[in-house]
C-alpha distance (Angstrom), angle and dihedral (degrees) to the residues before:
residue distance angle dihedral
M1 . . .
A2 3.80 . .
L3 3.79 116.2 .
P4 3.82 128.3 -141.9
S5 3.80 111.4 -85.0
P6 3.82 137.3 -162.2
S7 3.82 85.5 -124.4
Y8 3.82 86.4 73.6
T9 3.79 102.5 40.2
V10 3.79 113.4 151.8
T11 3.78 132.0 -174.1
L12 3.79 117.4 -149.2
R13 3.81 123.0 -163.1
V14 3.80 103.5 -149.2
Q15 3.80 130.4 -173.2
V16 3.80 111.5 -146.2
P17 3.83 135.1 174.8
A18 3.78 118.0 -95.2
S19 3.79 101.8 -100.2
Q20 3.78 139.8 118.8
R21 3.80 91.6 -110.4
A22 3.81 99.7 43.8
T23 3.78 98.5 92.4
S24 3.81 94.5 41.8
T25 3.80 89.6 49.8
V26 3.81 90.7 54.9
V27 3.82 92.9 47.0
G28 3.79 90.3 48.2
A29 3.80 92.3 51.1
V30 3.80 92.4 49.4
S31 3.81 91.1 49.6
D32 3.81 92.3 45.9
A33 3.82 87.8 54.0
G34 3.80 88.4 60.5
A35 3.81 100.1 -103.7
A36 3.80 124.5 129.1
V37 3.81 111.0 -124.2
M38 3.82 110.2 -136.8
G39 3.79 101.0 173.8
V40 3.80 145.5 -5.5
D41 3.80 122.0 -156.9
I42 3.80 130.6 174.2
A43 3.82 105.5 -127.6
H44 3.80 96.2 -172.1
S45 3.76 144.6 -40.1
T46 3.79 128.6 -111.0
P47 3.80 131.5 -170.7
D48 3.81 88.1 -101.8
G49 3.80 99.2 46.9
L50 3.79 143.9 -67.0
V51 3.77 135.7 -43.6
V52 3.81 109.6 -141.9
D53 3.81 130.3 -171.7
V54 3.80 111.5 -145.1
T55 3.81 117.7 -169.3
C56 3.78 116.7 -164.4
D57 3.80 141.8 161.5
T58 3.79 116.3 -120.2
V59 3.79 134.5 -170.9
D60 3.81 98.4 -118.5
A61 3.81 141.8 -25.1
Q62 3.80 92.9 -78.8
H63 3.79 90.4 52.4
G64 3.80 89.2 60.7
E65 3.78 89.7 56.6
R66 3.80 90.2 51.5
V67 3.80 90.8 52.6
V68 3.80 89.6 52.6
A69 3.80 90.5 50.3
A70 3.82 91.2 50.1
L71 3.80 91.1 54.0
E72 3.79 93.9 45.4
A73 3.80 88.4 55.0
I74 3.82 91.2 64.3
D75 3.79 114.5 95.1
G76 3.82 110.7 -108.8
V77 3.82 94.8 8.6
H78 3.79 121.0 114.1
V79 3.81 129.4 178.0
L80 3.80 104.9 -136.9
K81 3.80 94.2 -172.2
W82 3.76 140.7 -31.0
S83 3.79 133.9 -154.6
D84 3.79 138.2 -160.5
S85 3.80 108.9 -123.7
T86 3.80 93.3 -152.9
F87 3.80 91.5 58.1
L88 3.80 91.4 43.6
L89 3.82 89.5 54.6
H90 3.80 89.3 55.2
L91 3.81 97.5 50.3
G92 3.81 106.0 125.5
G93 3.80 91.2 -0.6
K94 3.81 132.2 -77.7
I95 3.82 102.1 -95.9
E96 3.80 138.0 50.2
V97 3.82 141.7 -177.9
R98 3.78 120.5 -113.7
A99 3.79 131.2 -176.6
K100 3.82 114.2 -110.7
T101 3.78 93.9 -153.0
P102 3.83 129.1 50.1
L103 3.79 117.5 -106.9
K104 3.78 99.7 -163.7
T105 3.80 104.2 126.1
R106 3.78 141.1 35.6
R107 3.82 88.3 -105.7
D108 3.81 90.7 56.3
L109 3.79 90.8 50.2
S110 3.79 93.9 48.3
R111 3.80 90.8 58.1
A112 3.80 100.2 38.0
Y113 3.79 94.4 42.6
T114 3.80 134.1 2.5
P115 2.97 130.5 28.1
G116 3.82 99.0 3.4
V117 3.82 96.3 48.2
A118 3.81 89.8 65.9
R119 3.79 90.1 70.4
V120 3.80 90.5 57.1
C121 3.82 91.6 46.7
L122 3.80 90.7 53.7
A123 3.81 91.6 47.8
I124 3.82 90.3 54.8
A125 3.81 91.8 45.2
E126 3.79 88.3 55.1
N127 3.82 94.0 44.1
P128 3.86 112.5 19.2
E129 3.81 91.9 -169.4
D130 3.80 87.5 69.8
A131 3.81 87.3 74.9
R132 3.82 87.5 78.2
R133 3.79 89.6 55.9
L134 3.80 103.3 36.8
T135 3.83 105.4 36.4
I136 3.79 140.9 46.9
K137 3.80 87.8 -89.5
R138 3.80 86.2 89.0
N139 3.79 92.8 69.3
T140 3.80 107.9 14.9
V141 3.81 131.8 104.8
A142 3.80 128.7 -172.2
V143 3.81 113.6 -134.6
V144 3.80 100.4 -152.5
T145 3.80 127.0 -168.0
D146 3.78 140.9 152.7
G147 3.81 92.4 -157.4
T148 3.81 95.4 -118.5
A149 3.83 99.4 124.3
V150 3.80 107.4 24.7
L151 3.80 114.7 171.4
G152 3.78 106.0 -60.3
L153 3.80 91.1 -36.5
G154 3.79 98.5 88.2
D155 3.81 125.4 -152.9
I156 3.80 102.9 1.2
G157 3.80 98.1 145.0
P158 3.81 135.4 -113.5
A159 3.82 99.2 -71.4
A160 3.82 93.2 51.8
A161 3.81 89.0 45.8
L162 3.80 92.8 56.6
P163 3.85 96.8 87.0
V164 3.80 89.1 56.5
M165 3.80 92.3 48.9
E166 3.81 90.5 48.0
G167 3.78 88.4 52.4
K168 3.78 90.3 49.8
A169 3.79 90.4 51.9
A170 3.80 90.4 50.1
L171 3.80 90.4 52.7
F172 3.80 91.4 49.5
K173 3.79 89.4 55.6
E174 3.79 98.0 41.4
F175 3.79 98.3 47.1
G176 3.81 104.1 25.2
G177 3.79 105.9 23.3
V178 3.82 86.9 -123.4
D179 3.80 121.1 144.8
A180 3.80 106.0 -134.2
W181 3.79 129.6 176.6
P182 3.82 131.0 -161.4
V183 3.81 115.7 -115.5
C184 3.81 106.8 -173.8
L185 3.80 110.8 -176.9
D186 3.78 123.8 -151.9
T187 3.78 93.9 -144.6
T188 3.79 136.8 74.8
D189 3.79 94.7 -165.6
T190 3.80 108.7 121.7
E191 3.79 95.7 -146.1
E192 3.80 93.0 46.9
I193 3.80 92.5 49.9
I194 3.81 90.3 50.9
R195 3.79 91.3 47.6
I196 3.81 93.6 49.2
V197 3.81 94.9 47.6
K198 3.79 90.9 48.7
A199 3.80 89.7 49.7
I200 3.81 94.3 53.3
A201 3.82 95.8 38.9
P202 3.85 96.1 99.1
V203 3.82 88.7 74.7
Y204 3.78 96.5 53.4
G205 3.80 139.2 66.7
G206 3.80 91.8 -155.8
V207 3.79 144.7 1.6
N208 3.81 125.4 -129.2
L209 3.80 111.0 -164.3
E210 3.78 112.1 -153.8
D211 3.80 138.0 -175.3
I212 3.82 97.2 -7.8
S213 3.78 111.8 148.9
A214 3.79 123.9 -113.9
P215 2.97 137.1 -78.9
R216 3.83 91.9 23.9
C217 3.78 91.4 55.9
F218 3.82 90.5 65.1
E219 3.79 94.9 55.7
I220 3.80 93.7 41.3
E221 3.79 91.9 52.9
A222 3.81 94.7 43.5
R223 3.79 94.0 48.4
L224 3.80 94.6 46.0
R225 3.79 91.3 47.9
A226 3.79 89.8 52.6
E227 3.81 96.7 43.7
L228 3.83 103.3 39.0
D229 3.80 130.9 67.9
I230 3.81 93.2 -143.9
P231 3.84 127.5 76.2
V232 3.81 116.5 -89.5
F233 3.80 118.5 -159.6
H234 3.80 129.1 -176.7
D235 3.78 102.5 -154.3
D236 3.80 96.7 -166.0
Q237 3.80 87.4 61.6
H238 3.76 109.1 31.4
G239 3.79 102.1 23.0
T240 3.79 89.8 56.7
A241 3.80 91.8 45.2
I242 3.81 92.7 51.4
V243 3.80 94.3 52.5
V244 3.82 93.0 42.7
L245 3.80 90.6 53.9
A246 3.82 91.4 46.2
A247 3.80 92.0 52.1
L248 3.79 92.5 44.0
I249 3.82 92.6 51.9
N250 3.79 89.5 58.2
A251 3.81 96.5 37.6
L252 3.80 89.3 56.5
K253 3.80 88.9 53.5
V254 3.81 89.1 54.4
V255 3.82 93.3 53.0
G256 3.80 95.9 37.1
K257 3.81 97.5 -119.3
T258 3.82 133.7 126.0
L259 3.78 128.4 -126.4
E260 3.79 91.7 -128.3
D261 3.81 92.5 58.5
V262 3.81 105.9 37.7
R263 3.78 123.7 96.6
I264 3.80 109.7 -127.7
V265 3.81 126.0 -159.5
I266 3.80 117.5 -162.9
S267 3.80 122.1 -167.0
G268 3.79 112.5 -158.8
V269 3.79 127.0 38.6
G270 3.80 100.0 -161.8
A271 3.79 125.4 106.8
A272 3.81 97.4 -52.2
G273 3.81 95.9 39.2
T274 3.79 92.9 51.3
A275 3.81 92.8 49.9
I276 3.80 91.8 46.8
V277 3.81 91.7 53.6
R278 3.79 92.0 49.9
L279 3.80 94.8 47.8
L280 3.80 95.0 44.8
K281 3.79 89.1 52.4
A282 3.81 90.3 48.8
Q283 3.81 88.3 55.4
G284 3.82 91.5 50.8
A285 3.82 107.3 -90.2
R286 3.80 110.2 154.0
H287 3.80 106.7 173.6
I288 3.81 111.3 58.8
V289 3.80 128.6 147.2
A290 3.82 116.2 -174.3
F291 3.80 123.6 -159.5
G292 3.79 130.3 -155.4
R293 3.79 127.0 -178.5
G294 3.81 90.1 -75.7
G295 3.79 96.5 51.0
A296 3.79 134.6 -99.5
L297 3.79 120.6 -0.7
H298 3.78 111.8 -129.9
A299 3.79 140.2 174.3
G300 3.79 115.4 -75.6
E301 3.79 93.1 30.6
R302 3.81 112.8 121.4
T303 3.79 121.5 -166.9
G304 3.80 101.8 164.9
D305 3.80 88.9 -113.6
P306 3.82 106.9 109.8
H307 3.81 92.2 -154.9
R308 3.79 94.5 53.5
D309 3.80 89.4 43.3
W310 3.81 89.9 52.7
I311 3.81 89.8 53.4
A312 3.81 90.4 48.6
D313 3.79 91.0 52.2
N314 3.81 96.9 43.8
T315 3.81 103.9 40.5
N316 3.81 139.0 43.6
A317 3.81 96.0 48.2
D318 3.80 90.5 178.7
G319 3.80 93.0 56.7
F320 3.80 97.3 -122.2
S321 3.81 109.1 -176.5
G322 3.80 106.0 177.2
S323 3.78 135.2 104.8
L324 3.79 127.9 -69.7
R325 3.80 91.2 -104.3
D326 3.80 91.2 52.1
G327 3.78 91.0 46.0
L328 3.80 91.2 56.0
V329 3.79 92.8 63.2
G330 3.81 106.4 111.0
A331 3.82 93.8 -5.0
D332 3.80 118.3 144.0
V333 3.81 98.8 -154.3
F334 3.80 135.0 30.8
V335 3.81 120.8 -168.2
G336 3.79 115.3 -176.4
V337 3.80 122.8 -166.1
S338 3.78 96.6 153.5
A339 3.81 130.1 74.8
G340 3.77 138.6 -27.5
N341 3.78 127.3 -95.4
I342 3.79 98.2 8.9
L343 3.82 93.4 129.6
T344 3.80 137.5 42.0
G345 3.76 135.3 -146.7
A346 3.80 87.4 -101.9
D347 3.82 89.7 60.2
V348 3.81 90.5 52.6
A349 3.81 90.2 48.6
R350 3.82 88.5 63.9
M351 3.80 91.4 61.9
A352 3.81 122.7 97.2
D353 3.80 122.6 -78.4
G354 3.80 111.2 -81.9
A355 3.80 91.4 28.3
I356 3.80 121.4 -175.9
V357 3.82 118.2 -146.5
F358 3.81 123.2 -169.4
A359 3.82 105.3 -179.2
L360 3.79 101.1 179.8
A361 3.81 105.9 164.7
N362 3.82 108.8 124.0
P363 2.94 136.2 -106.2
T364 3.83 90.2 -3.3
P365 3.82 115.2 36.6
E366 3.82 122.5 -137.7
V367 3.80 88.6 -106.8
D368 3.78 131.2 17.1
P369 3.83 104.2 -93.4
L370 3.80 93.6 -140.1
E371 3.80 92.1 51.3
A372 3.79 90.9 47.1
A373 3.81 91.0 49.9
E374 3.80 91.0 59.6
T375 3.82 89.1 77.9
A376 3.82 107.8 5.3
A377 3.81 118.1 88.7
V378 3.83 95.5 -145.4
V379 3.81 127.4 23.9
A380 3.82 126.0 -175.6
T381 3.80 132.2 176.6
G382 3.77 138.4 177.2
R383 3.80 90.6 -111.0
S384 3.78 129.3 100.3
D385 3.81 94.9 -142.5
Y386 3.83 94.2 69.3
P387 3.81 130.3 56.1
N388 3.82 120.1 -93.9
Q389 3.79 101.0 33.9
I390 3.81 112.6 -163.5
N391 3.81 98.8 -146.6
N392 3.81 125.4 167.5
V393 3.80 91.1 -143.1
L394 3.80 85.2 81.0
A395 3.80 89.2 65.5
F396 3.79 118.5 29.6
P397 3.85 102.9 53.9
G398 3.80 94.0 52.5
L399 3.79 92.7 38.6
F400 3.80 93.0 56.4
R401 3.81 91.4 40.3
G402 3.79 87.9 59.2
L403 3.80 94.1 42.5
L404 3.80 93.3 50.5
D405 3.80 93.6 44.5
A406 3.80 89.9 51.0
G407 3.80 93.1 45.8
A408 3.80 86.0 -127.9
T409 3.79 119.4 -174.0
E410 3.79 97.0 -163.1
I411 3.80 144.5 16.8
T412 3.80 119.6 -120.0
T413 3.79 131.0 -162.9
E414 3.79 87.8 -114.9
M415 3.81 90.1 59.5
L416 3.79 89.8 53.1
R417 3.79 91.5 47.4
V418 3.81 95.8 50.1
A419 3.79 89.8 46.0
A420 3.81 89.0 58.3
V421 3.80 92.7 47.5
A422 3.81 90.2 49.4
I423 3.81 91.6 53.1
A424 3.81 91.0 49.0
D425 3.80 91.9 49.1
V426 3.81 92.4 57.2
V427 3.81 86.8 74.4
A428 3.80 104.4 80.0
P429 3.83 119.1 -139.9
D430 3.80 91.3 -111.5
E431 3.84 90.4 53.4
L432 3.80 96.9 48.8
N433 3.81 119.1 108.5
S434 3.79 139.2 133.7
A435 3.82 92.3 -82.5
F436 3.80 95.2 45.1
V437 3.80 114.2 47.4
I438 3.81 96.0 129.8
P439 3.84 130.2 45.1
G440 3.77 121.0 -105.2
V441 3.79 117.2 -94.8
F442 3.83 91.9 -117.1
D443 3.79 94.3 55.4
H444 3.80 102.6 114.0
R445 3.81 90.9 -165.6
V446 3.79 87.6 75.8
A447 3.80 97.7 66.1
E448 3.81 90.8 44.0
A449 3.80 92.1 51.4
V450 3.79 93.3 46.1
A451 3.81 92.6 47.9
E452 3.81 92.3 52.1
A453 3.81 92.0 47.3
V454 3.81 92.9 49.6
K455 3.80 92.6 47.5
G456 3.79 88.8 50.8
A457 3.82 90.6 52.9
S458 3.82 93.4 51.8
T459 3.80 114.6 105.1
P460 3.81 123.0 -138.4
R461 3.80 89.7 -104.2
Q462 3.80 91.6 52.2
A463 3.78 90.8 48.5
A464 3.79 94.5 45.8
G465 3.79 93.1 105.0
R466 3.79 93.8 60.7
């Protein structure tokens, strides 16, 4: 049964009779309707009674309507209005631009704008690298999407994707001190997206590709990496891979196993699955079997997709060709980046002792986390309402902080690998247990550790634009 969530917080302005029991009656009715009361405030008093604001978490939008109906059914109680806190938070957007320097006098204006700004323009024209030092390029990232693979919502278009990109920009700022800006493109043409991003690149110190559907996302990222002199990062691929590796490093410590020895099953060979395979191998994993909708990928299989073919050629050394359920038998690790409810607790029970299960499909994991935890030693999901949340916010703010500070021109696999190790190392040995293999998303030490690790992995050539 779904539980009330902060994603569906509502505030109800309720008129009640003036009595000692009025407020408690309202709170009781809201609770009886299945909502979680988070606060009660008296807004004002009238000759006929009180006006009370009740804030509560509900299960979904329809649940809010049922709460209203429950209150209206009480004699003398009337809901004057009610609002959805999530929509209120989005009114006018979640981010803004502010000037860093005061513009109070004519002298201020002459330096920040005309005529003084012309001197800075000429300096950059003479030495283009000065743009990194003298403009917002030094600390700014473009968050680019075409809206074709937004969260679990699919192809909803660039305008509908904008709230997600705004949220991403807010996370960049909060956790990494990076100024990021949404760039939502009204095209799904691969060549046009590449052309547009290249055209706007002079403004930015990096590009974060977001929610672009596979397989186009692979070509877009590869081409932009080859044709731009700033780092290009596809978070759905590499952000997920970084945090998965970080969590797995610590989960293996909990169960007393090594990455080189464990047998790993991966469900999902799209953008995230491909990146996870590559990064796990870079860290030393040797026994990986990846599964698509048609079963295990194995050598000799050719799909026409170079990324799937690479997985087939570089995993599954034993040539296993069965189903996902069969492949789980005796496996040490399961990583799911596919679809919800494709496995049961009984499937997990057939894994090896000390099994590790990362069921990351959102909002519904591949297997119910509580069922998996009956036999698995460590369980992680992409959700915030279970322990061990695999959340990309642990990776991308610190990663770009380090890239921008280093003046990096590209992202290497080694940077991704050390970022994962840095995240894992934030969890101290005396903190580590089966319910805590990955730091919390509000732990600001994470971004700092990742940034330092990424800067340390930058070569002199990559840092030449500092």
